[in-house]
C-alpha positions in Angstrom: -40.6 -35.3 33.9 -40.0 -38.1 36.2 -41.2 -41.6 35.0 -44.3 -43.0 37.9 -42.5 -45.2 40.4 -42.9 -47.2 43.5 -42.4 -44.3 46.0 -40.8 -44.8 49.9 -41.9 -43.4 53.1 -39.5 -39.6 53.5 -38.2 -41.3 56.7 -36.1 -43.9 54.7 -34.3 -41.0 52.8 -30.7 -39.8 53.6 -31.1 -36.9 56.1 -30.3 -33.0 54.8 -27.2 -33.3 56.5 -25.5 -35.9 54.3 -27.4 -34.4 51.0 -26.0 -30.6 51.8 -22.3 -32.1 51.4 -22.8 -32.4 47.8 -23.6 -29.1 47.4 -20.9 -26.3 46.4 -21.1 -22.7 45.7 -19.6 -21.5 41.9 -16.6 -19.9 41.4 -17.0 -16.2 42.2 -13.6 -14.2 43.0 -12.6 -12.2 45.8 -12.6 -8.8 43.7 -15.9 -9.2 42.0 -17.6 -10.1 44.8 -17.0 -8.1 48.2 -15.0 -9.5 51.2 -18.4 -9.8 53.3 -20.2 -11.7 50.6 -17.5 -14.0 49.7 -16.4 -14.7 53.6 -20.6 -15.1 54.1 -20.7 -17.6 51.4 -17.7 -19.7 52.6 -18.6 -19.7 55.9 -22.3 -20.9 55.3 -20.9 -23.9 53.5 -18.2 -24.8 55.9 -21.1 -24.8 58.4 -22.8 -27.2 56.0 -19.9 -29.6 55.0 -20.3 -28.7 51.9 -17.6 -26.6 49.7 -17.5 -23.2 48.8 -15.2 -22.2 45.9 -13.1 -19.6 46.0 -12.5 -18.6 42.3 -10.2 -16.6 41.1 -7.9 -14.0 42.9 -6.6 -15.4 45.8 -7.8 -15.5 49.6 -6.5 -13.4 52.7 -4.0 -15.6 54.7 -6.1 -14.3 58.1 -9.1 -16.4 56.7 -7.3 -19.7 57.2 -8.1 -19.1 61.0 -11.0 -20.2 63.1 -13.0 -17.3 64.3 -14.0 -16.9 67.8 -17.1 -18.9 67.4 -15.9 -21.6 65.6 -17.1 -20.4 61.7 -14.3 -20.8 59.0 -14.4 -18.1 56.5 -11.8 -20.3 54.7 -13.0 -22.0 50.9 -12.2 -25.5 51.1 -12.2 -25.2 47.1 -9.4 -22.8 45.7 -9.5 -22.2 42.0 -6.4 -22.1 39.8 -7.2 -19.7 36.4 -5.0 -18.7 33.8 -3.8 -15.8 35.5 -2.7 -17.4 38.7 -3.7 -14.5 41.0 -2.6 -15.0 44.6 -1.7 -18.7 43.8 1.2 -19.4 45.9 2.1 -22.8 47.9 0.0 -20.9 51.1 -2.9 -20.7 49.0 -2.8 -24.3 47.8 -1.9 -25.9 51.0 -4.8 -24.8 52.5 -7.7 -26.3 50.1 -9.7 -29.8 49.9 -10.0 -29.2 46.4 -7.7 -27.3 43.6 -10.0 -26.4 40.5 -7.9 -25.5 37.2 -11.0 -23.2 35.0 -9.7 -24.5 31.7 -13.2 -22.4 30.6 -16.5 -20.9 32.1 -19.8 -20.8 31.2 -20.4 -17.2 31.0 -17.5 -16.6 28.4 -16.0 -20.0 26.9 -12.5 -19.3 25.3 -12.3 -16.1 26.9 -10.1 -15.0 30.5 -11.1 -12.8 33.2 -11.0 -9.0 33.7 -11.2 -7.1 36.9 -11.5 -3.1 35.7 -8.8 -0.6 37.7 -11.4 0.8 39.4 -12.2 -2.6 41.1 -8.7 -3.2 42.3 -8.5 -1.7 45.8 -5.0 -1.8 47.7 -6.8 -4.9 49.5 -7.5 -6.6 46.4 -4.0 -5.6 44.9 -2.3 -6.9 47.9 -4.1 -10.8 47.9 -3.4 -10.9 44.0 0.5 -9.5 44.1 -0.9 -6.4 42.0 -1.2 -3.0 41.8 -3.9 -0.7 42.8 -5.9 1.0 40.1 -4.8 -0.8 37.9 -7.3 -3.7 35.8 -6.2 -6.9 35.8 -6.4 -9.5 32.7 -6.7 -13.6 32.8 -5.2 -14.8 29.4 -7.8 -16.5 27.4 -5.3 -19.8 27.5 -3.4 -21.4 30.4 0.0 -20.6 29.1 1.3 -24.2 30.2 -2.0 -25.4 28.8 -1.7 -26.1 24.8 -2.4 -30.5 25.3 -3.8 -33.0 27.5 -0.4 -34.0 28.1 0.1 -29.9 29.4 -3.0 -30.3 31.7 -1.7 -33.8 33.3 1.6 -32.1 34.3 -0.4 -28.9 35.6 -2.6 -32.1 37.6 0.7 -33.4 39.0 2.0 -30.4 39.9 -1.2 -29.3 41.9 -1.0 -32.7 43.4 2.7 -32.6 44.7 1.8 -28.7 46.1 -0.9 -30.5 48.2 -1.2 -34.0 48.3 -4.1 -34.2 50.3 -6.4 -31.9 47.6 -8.6 -33.3 45.0 -7.7 -32.2 41.7 -10.7 -30.8 39.7 -10.7 -29.3 36.1 -13.8 -27.0 35.2 -15.2 -27.6 31.5 -17.8 -25.7 29.3 -20.8 -27.5 28.2 -20.4 -27.9 24.3 -20.5 -30.5 21.8 -17.7 -32.8 21.6 -16.9 -32.0 25.6 -17.2 -35.6 26.4 -14.2 -36.1 24.3 -12.2 -33.6 26.0 -13.4 -35.0 29.8 -12.0 -38.2 28.6 -8.7 -36.8 27.9 -8.9 -35.0 31.4 -9.4 -38.4 33.2 -6.5 -40.0 31.7 -4.6 -36.8 33.0 -5.8 -38.4 36.3 -8.1 -35.5 37.4 -10.1 -36.3 40.3 -13.0 -34.4 39.7 -14.6 -32.9 36.4 -17.1 -30.4 36.1 -19.5 -29.4 33.7 -20.5 -25.8 33.4 -23.6 -24.5 31.4 -24.2 -21.6 29.9 -26.7 -19.9 32.2 -24.7 -18.8 35.0 -22.0 -15.8 36.1 -23.1 -13.4 33.7 -23.2 -10.8 35.8 -19.8 -9.5 35.2 -19.4 -10.4 31.6 -18.9 -8.2 28.8 -22.1 -8.0 26.8 -20.3 -9.7 23.4 -19.4 -12.4 26.1 -23.0 -12.9 27.0 -24.0 -13.4 23.7 -21.8 -16.1 23.0 -22.2 -18.2 25.8 -21.9 -22.3 25.9 -24.9 -24.7 26.1 -27.2 -25.6 28.8 -25.2 -27.7 31.1 -27.8 -30.6 30.5 -26.5 -31.0 27.2 -22.9 -31.4 28.4 -23.3 -33.7 31.8 -25.7 -36.0 29.9 -22.6 -36.6 26.9 -19.7 -36.3 29.4 -21.6 -39.0 31.5 -22.2 -41.0 28.5 -18.7 -41.1 27.1 -16.7 -41.8 29.8 -19.0 -44.5 31.2 -18.4 -46.1 27.7 -14.8 -45.6 27.9 -14.5 -47.2 31.1 -13.7 -43.7 33.1 -16.5 -42.9 34.4 -15.4 -44.9 37.8 -12.6 -43.0 38.0 -13.6 -39.7 38.3 -16.4 -37.5 40.4 -18.9 -35.3 38.2 -19.6 -32.0 39.0 -22.6 -29.4 37.2 -23.3 -25.9 37.7 -24.7 -23.2 35.6 -28.1 -21.5 37.3 -28.7 -24.7 39.2 -31.6 -23.0 41.6 -34.2 -26.0 43.0 -34.0 -29.5 44.2 -35.7 -30.9 41.2 -32.4 -29.5 39.2 -30.5 -31.3 41.4 -32.2 -34.9 40.7 -32.5 -34.1 37.1 -28.2 -33.5 37.4 -28.1 -36.2 39.3 -30.3 -38.4 36.8 -27.6 -37.1 33.8 -24.6 -38.4 35.4 -23.2 -35.8 38.3 -22.2 -36.6 41.5 -21.9 -33.2 42.9 -23.8 -29.9 42.5 -22.5 -26.4 42.7 -24.9 -23.0 43.2 -23.4 -19.2 42.4 -26.6 -17.3 41.3 -28.8 -18.8 43.8 -26.9 -18.3 46.8 -25.9 -14.6 46.0 -29.5 -13.8 45.8 -29.8 -15.5 49.6 -27.2 -12.9 50.9 -29.4 -9.8 48.8 -28.0 -9.6 45.3 -30.9 -8.2 43.4 -29.3 -8.7 39.7 -28.5 -5.4 38.7 -26.1 -6.6 36.5 -23.2 -3.9 37.6 -20.7 -5.9 39.0 -18.5 -4.8 36.7 -18.9 -1.1 37.7 -18.3 -1.1 41.6 -21.9 -0.1 41.8 -23.5 -2.5 43.2 -25.8 -1.1 45.4 -26.3 -4.1 47.7 -22.8 -4.1 48.6 -22.5 -7.8 46.8 -20.1 -7.4 44.0 -18.6 -3.9 44.8 -15.6 -2.9 46.9 -16.5 0.6 47.4 -16.4 0.8 51.6 -19.5 3.0 51.2 -21.5 0.2 49.3 -19.9 -2.3 51.3 -21.5 -1.0 54.2 -25.1 -1.6 52.9 -24.4 -5.4 52.4 -27.3 -7.1 54.8 -26.7 -11.1 53.9 -26.0 -13.9 56.5 -24.3 -17.4 56.5 -27.7 -18.3 58.2 -29.8 -17.3 55.0 -27.5 -19.7 52.9 -27.6 -22.2 55.1 -31.5 -22.3 55.1 -32.0 -21.9 51.3 -29.7 -25.1 51.0 -31.3 -27.1 53.7 -34.4 -26.3 52.2 -33.6 -27.2 48.5 -31.5 -30.6 50.1 -35.2 -31.4 51.7 -36.7 -31.1 48.2 -34.3 -33.0 46.6 -35.0 -36.0 49.8 -39.4 -35.5 48.5 -38.7 -36.6 45.3 -35.8 -39.2 46.0 -39.0 -40.5 48.3 -41.1 -40.2 45.2 -38.5 -42.1 43.1 -38.3 -44.5 45.6 -34.3 -44.0 46.0 -32.6 -44.2 49.3 -29.3 -42.2 49.0 -28.8 -39.0 46.1 -25.6 -41.1 45.1 -28.0 -43.9 43.9 -29.8 -41.8 41.6 -26.2 -40.9 40.0 -26.9 -41.9 36.1 -30.8 -42.7 36.8 -32.0 -41.8 33.0 -34.4 -44.6 33.4 -36.7 -42.8 35.6 -36.6 -39.4 33.3 -38.9 -39.3 30.3 -39.5 -36.6 27.5 -42.4 -34.0 28.9 -45.8 -34.3 27.4 -45.1 -30.3 26.0 -42.9 -32.2 23.4 -46.0 -33.6 21.7 -48.3 -30.3 21.9 -45.8 -27.5 21.0 -45.1 -27.1 17.2 -41.6 -26.3 17.5 -40.8 -28.7 20.4 -42.2 -31.7 18.6 -39.6 -31.8 16.5 -36.7 -32.4 19.1 -35.2 -35.8 19.9 -34.0 -36.0 23.6 -33.8 -39.8 23.1 -29.9 -39.5 23.4 -30.0 -37.7 26.8 -31.5 -40.8 28.2 -29.0 -43.4 26.9 -28.0 -45.3 30.4 -24.2 -46.9 29.9 -23.0 -49.5 32.5 -22.3 -47.4 35.7 -22.2 -48.0 39.1 -21.5 -45.5 42.2 -20.4 -48.5 43.8 -17.6 -49.0 41.8 -15.7 -46.1 42.9 -12.1 -46.0 42.0 -9.6 -43.1 42.9 -6.9 -42.5 40.3 -3.6 -42.9 41.5 -1.2 -40.0 41.4 2.0 -41.8 42.4 3.3 -39.1 44.5 5.5 -41.3 46.6 7.1 -42.4 43.3 8.0 -38.7 42.3 11.6 -37.2 43.0 10.7 -35.8 46.5 9.1 -38.8 48.0 11.8 -41.2 46.5 15.0 -39.1 47.7 13.9 -36.4 50.1 11.0 -38.1 52.1 13.1 -40.2 54.4 15.6 -37.3 54.7 13.7 -34.7 55.4 12.0 -34.6 58.4 9.9 -31.8 60.0 12.7 -31.5 62.4 15.1 -30.8 59.4 13.5 -27.1 58.7 15.2 -25.7 61.9 18.7 -26.1 60.5 20.5 -25.2 57.3 21.0 -28.5 55.6 21.9 -29.0 52.1 21.9 -32.5 49.8 23.4 -33.4 46.2 21.8 -35.5 43.9 22.0 -36.6 40.0 18.6 -35.6 38.2 16.9 -36.7 34.7 14.6 -34.9 32.9 12.0 -37.4 34.1 12.2 -35.8 37.5 9.5 -33.5 37.3 8.3 -30.9 40.0 11.4 -30.9 42.1 11.2 -29.7 45.7 7.2 -28.9 45.1 5.8 -31.6 47.8 8.7 -30.5 50.1 7.6 -26.8 49.5 4.3 -27.9 50.8 5.7 -29.7 53.8 7.5 -26.5 54.5 4.6 -24.1 54.2 2.3 -26.4 56.4 4.8 -25.9 59.0 6.0 -22.5 58.7 2.5 -20.3 57.0 3.3 -18.1 54.3 6.5 -16.4 55.3 8.5 -19.7 54.9 11.8 -19.7 56.4 15.2 -17.8 55.8 16.6 -18.1 52.8 18.7 -21.4 51.9 17.4 -23.0 54.9 17.4 -26.0 52.4 19.2 -26.3 49.9 19.5 -29.2 46.8 22.0 -29.1 44.8 21.3 -31.1 41.5 23.3 -32.1 38.5 21.7 -33.2 35.1 18.5 -32.5 32.9 15.6 -31.3 35.7 12.3 -32.1 34.4 9.2 -29.8 33.7 8.3 -27.6 36.6 11.8 -27.5 38.7 11.1 -26.0 42.0 7.5 -25.2 41.5 5.5 -23.5 44.1 8.6 -23.8 46.8 8.4 -21.2 49.3 11.0 -19.1 50.8 13.6 -21.1 52.5 14.2 -23.7 50.0 17.0 -23.5 47.4 17.4 -25.5 44.1 20.4 -25.4 42.3 20.9 -26.9 39.1 24.2 -27.6 37.3 22.8 -28.7 33.7 19.8 -27.6 31.8 15.8 -27.7 32.4 12.7 -28.3 30.8 9.3 -26.1 30.9 7.6 -24.2 33.3 10.6 -23.7 35.5 9.5 -21.7 38.9 6.0 -22.2 38.2 3.9 -20.4 41.0 7.4 -19.5 42.7 6.6 -18.4 46.2 9.5 -17.7 47.8 12.2 -19.9 47.0 15.5 -19.6 45.2 16.4 -21.3 41.8 19.2 -21.1 40.3 20.7 -22.9 36.7 24.1 -23.0 35.1 25.8 -25.2 32.7 27.9 -28.5 34.5 31.5 -27.2 34.6 32.7 -29.5 31.9 30.6 -28.0 29.3 32.4 -26.1 26.4 29.6 -24.1 25.0 29.4 -20.1 25.7 26.6 -20.1 28.3 25.1 -16.8 27.2 24.4 -18.0 23.6 22.5 -20.9 25.0 18.8 -22.1 25.9 19.5 -23.8 29.0 15.6 -23.9 30.6 12.4 -24.0 28.8 9.4 -22.4 28.2 6.8 -20.6 30.3 9.3 -20.0 33.3 8.2 -17.8 36.6 4.3 -18.5 35.1 2.3 -17.0 37.9 5.2 -16.5 40.5 4.5 -14.1 43.4 7.9 -14.0 45.0 11.4 -15.9 45.0 14.3 -15.6 43.0 15.6 -17.0 39.5 19.1 -16.9 38.2 19.8 -18.8 34.7 23.3 -18.9 33.7 22.1 -18.7 29.9 19.1 -18.1 27.8 15.3 -19.1 28.3 12.7 -20.0 26.0 9.1 -18.6 25.5 6.7 -16.7 27.5 9.8 -16.2 29.9 8.1 -14.8 33.5 4.3 -14.4 31.9 2.1 -13.5 34.6 4.9 -12.8 37.2 3.5 -10.6 39.7 6.7 -10.6 42.5 9.7 -12.4 41.9 13.3 -11.6 40.9 14.7 -12.8 38.0 18.0 -12.4 35.8 18.5 -14.3 32.8 21.0 -13.9 29.6 18.6 -13.7 26.5 14.5 -15.1 25.9 12.4 -16.4 23.2 8.9 -14.5 22.3 6.2 -13.1 24.1 8.5 -12.8 27.4 6.9 -10.9 30.6 3.5 -11.3 29.4 0.8 -10.1 31.1 3.5 -9.4 33.8 2.2 -6.9 37.2 4.8 -7.2 39.6 8.4 -8.1 40.2 11.7 -7.3 38.5 13.2 -9.1 35.8 17.1 -8.1 34.2 17.8 -9.8 30.7 21.1 -9.8 29.8 20.8 -10.1 26.2 18.3 -10.1 23.4 14.6 -10.9 23.5 11.9 -12.3 21.3 8.8 -10.9 19.5 5.9 -9.1 21.4 8.3 -8.3 24.4 6.0 -7.4 27.4 2.8 -7.4 25.4 -0.1 -6.8 28.5 2.8 -6.2 30.9 0.8 -4.3 33.5 3.0 -3.9 35.8 6.9 -4.9 37.6 9.9 -3.3 35.6 12.5 -5.0 33.4 16.2 -3.9 32.4 17.4 -5.2 28.9 21.2 -5.1 28.1 20.2 -5.9 24.0 23.2 -6.9 21.7 21.1 -5.3 19.1 19.0 -2.2 20.1 17.3 -1.8 16.8 16.1 -5.0 16.8 15.3 -4.7 20.3 13.1 -1.5 19.7 11.1 -3.2 17.2 10.3 -6.2 19.1 9.2 -4.4 22.2 4.8 -4.1 22.3 4.3 -0.7 23.6 0.7 -0.9 24.0 0.8 -0.8 27.8 4.5 0.1 28.4 7.6 3.3 28.1 10.9 2.8 27.8 13.9 5.0 29.2 17.4 4.6 30.4 18.3 4.2 33.8 19.3 7.4 35.7 18.1 6.8 39.1 21.1 6.2 41.3 19.0 4.3 43.8 17.6 2.4 41.1 21.5 1.6 39.1 22.1 0.4 42.6 19.5 -2.0 42.4 20.2 -3.2 39.0 23.8 -3.8 40.1 22.6 -5.7 43.0 20.6 -7.9 41.0 23.4 -8.9 38.5 25.9 -9.6 41.6 23.4 -11.8 42.9 23.2 -13.7 39.5 26.9 -13.7 39.6 27.4 -15.3 43.2 24.8 -18.1 42.0 25.6 -18.8 38.9 29.6 -17.6 38.5 28.0 -16.0 35.2 31.0 -14.7 32.7 29.1 -12.6 31.3 27.7 -11.1 34.8 30.9 -10.7 35.6 32.0 -8.7 32.6 29.0 -6.3 33.1 30.8 -5.6 36.6 34.3 -5.3 35.8 32.5 -2.4 33.2 29.5 -1.0 35.3 30.2 2.3 34.8 30.3 1.9 31.0 27.8 -1.0 30.8 24.9 0.9 32.8 24.1 3.6 30.1 23.8 0.6 27.7 20.4 -0.9 29.6 16.9 -0.1 28.8 14.4 -0.1 31.1 10.9 -1.0 30.7 7.8 -0.1 32.8 4.2 -0.3 32.1 2.8 3.8 32.0 0.2 3.1 34.2 2.1 1.3 36.6 4.7 4.1 36.7 1.9 6.6 37.4 0.5 4.5 40.6 4.0 3.7 42.2 5.0 7.3 41.8 1.8 8.8 43.6 2.4 5.9 46.4 5.8 7.2 46.8 4.8 11.1 47.0 2.1 10.0 49.7 4.7 7.8 51.2 6.9 11.3 51.5 4.2 13.2 52.7 4.6 10.8 56.0 1.2 8.4 55.2 1.8 4.5 56.3 2.2 2.0 53.3 -2.0 1.6 53.8 -2.6 5.2 53.4 -0.3 5.7 50.5 -1.7 2.9 48.3 -5.3 3.8 49.2 -4.7 7.6 48.1 -3.0 6.7 45.3 -5.7 4.6 44.2 -8.2 7.0 44.9 -6.5 9.9 43.1 -5.5 7.7 39.9 -9.3 6.6 39.3 -10.2 10.5 39.7 -12.2 9.8 43.1 -12.5 12.7 44.4 -11.6 14.8 41.5 -14.4 15.1 39.7 -15.4 11.3 39.2 -14.0 8.1 38.0 -12.0 8.7 34.8 
């Protein structure tokens, strides 16, 4: 409860229009929610001056344009989850805040799932996947295994959009304050502490039974830990997890939150009746379904959400007046205004609770706000390219040559974001801007670079090459003076092409572990890879001119791989056959396409192995092993059949989807 203080007149408290700017919607993905519900939330929050969160799964480009009435359907917070679905350069530049979802309150320690029957063609298009094929976000981010790795992703995203704040979403748990301290040192601008009590509508039952802790506990620990370690002034703290009323907001502020996320409440405002059938695609009110017939039942309006948020803000104003505080920001960390409820003294079970640790008030002043220094101008692009490349430079073909070292990280990313802002998702013709680099490139070479950019490396590269590749071309080859056999050596690091959506990667040598994890559209040619290759891949084509590591193709639900192993028996033992089947490359058109990939590889890298394969093509072709997910093969075969019947691409995708999930043929399978 609140302590009694000297109240002030309500007229002296900051207006509703200022308070709602601290409000956000929680992360609710397009795919889990219907198009209508997702856009309604975005419109409402943009009208208020708050922010809506896209959740995982991308966002349609059409939403980046204003409606005729001036409304914006764009989510100002874009989420980057472990699946990296729909995370492109264009997606990233259309944001005021980029949120890395490390965990979620509804199911901490787990990834996300979107059942195949909800992956309609329009969802598949945004997520760069296949209609009817279920989507899985891995439990971990495969480029985050330490605070240093998280700092690298923050570094990459800040280069992909240097105008956006970088947010990291954590879950309330014991010790979260220590984790948050590391996140703050990793240069996050915003830290979200998510509670256990929200977002469980689409979670498996086993997950709901093992959620996190209340946001109050995690928030108080985080605020105190950061303040005691001199880090609190550097970050904005946000909390969510079933915030419903103005009183919830006021308590969150007192415990240390600067910003406040709502999810369940605004969903109810647009018509959700909490059927908890989100995962079944049977939502009767059109909020959490992709079924066109059920979506017609959606009756929500942005006005409903606006009114709800304004009522919450007005209630906050009343509490502020009662507490004698003029601004919500001045209430942050004021635990001296909180006290234990009298019910703790009278209830036999609650009487043993000691809440005193929640009320600890470390030194913190909102007036001392500092901002994280991301040193964007000191990075490779800022140092070497900023003065050379103007907006007009992209209008003509240009080539630049630079030496690089392994401290030059995310080369090309910031320049790529400039290109995307100018030319949109389609970018420019291939090779419009070429960077020839000599030496050892640092982490995240070419992360998120769009179509029109080409990076040629003569040397080697560290981890995360082509992370989120968005249409650009990357080629890595050993230096001419190298004496080793390139196909026998690892020349790029781990987790290359993580979340790539389009573009090309050619590697004259081997790659490390988790090559092309979650690739959804890029083409790659490499001469050998480590363990867990092509994990969770959903699209694109990968050619491997050599051996693979253990657990190859685990969770692979889309795309195709062509492998030329040195030892077929060892390859057969290393492949994970849960979702994929293998076979020969027997179709002439497919063989021609495979040959084209290798020809491009030779043209880009002058690969000796590539030359030898092309010189003996008719003999070597029979040794290639095609790896393809069985479900993906079935759906794409259906799509091709409908296309041959005269249906356009959109119609063929929808018909294949409906046939695959069993609609019209006796119900869902």
